[in-house]
Every structure is written in structure tokens, then in C-alpha cells.
C-alpha positions, 0 to 999 in steps of 0.5 A: 835130814836123812843121809843118802845111800848109794847102791850099785847093782848089776843084773844078769840074765835076759835083761837087754832088749826087754824094756829093762832100762825104760821100766827102771827109769819109769820106776825111778820116777816113783821114788826119791832116787837119782842115778842111772841105768845102762846096758853093758857090753857083756849083756848085763844091765847096770843100775846106780841109785842114790837117795834116802835108804828107804827110797833106794830100797823101795826102788830096787824092790820095784825093779826086782818085782817088775823084771824078775822073770828076766833076771837070773843073777843080781850082784849089788854093792853099797858105796858112799853116796856122791850126790853127783846126779841131778835125776835118774836117766838112761846112760849110754 
């Protein structure tokens, strides 16, 4: 079994009020990932995704492709996977 990876990503730009969270949650359903998407008070969107490396990579690639016209900057960190999530959803 492949070990899980965790990516913590922050998107900046016109990323709130454009369906970013809905789109990200929908795209997560196409990949073997868990985690969350959340609007931040500073106007950014935060995404945490865990799963097999290939699944997380594909998911984040799909998010980038779907939302690229709204995103001006992406900051991403690799973190140890925790296995804390049961699925992928919108956090508040």
C-alpha cells in the first residue's frame, strides 16, 4: 500500500465568491483524497489534501486548471499525513 502524503495549499487572487470551494469539493470526489477547502478572513482560500501522492497531485492539478483564471498566487507546503479526515469537505 502506498503511503499517504499531505499538501497544504493557499490560493490568492479573486478566489472567494467565484465557486472555488464548491468546485474544489466536486473535484475532490474524482480523486482518492481527503481534507478540506476553506475561505480565510484575509481573502485567500486554504486547501488541505491527503491521499496517495498521485491522487493528491492529480487533484491539485485539476483545481489549478479549473480555477487558474482566478488565482494570482499559490503557496504550498508538504506536511506529514495525519489520516485525520474521513472525506473531503468545506470547512468554516
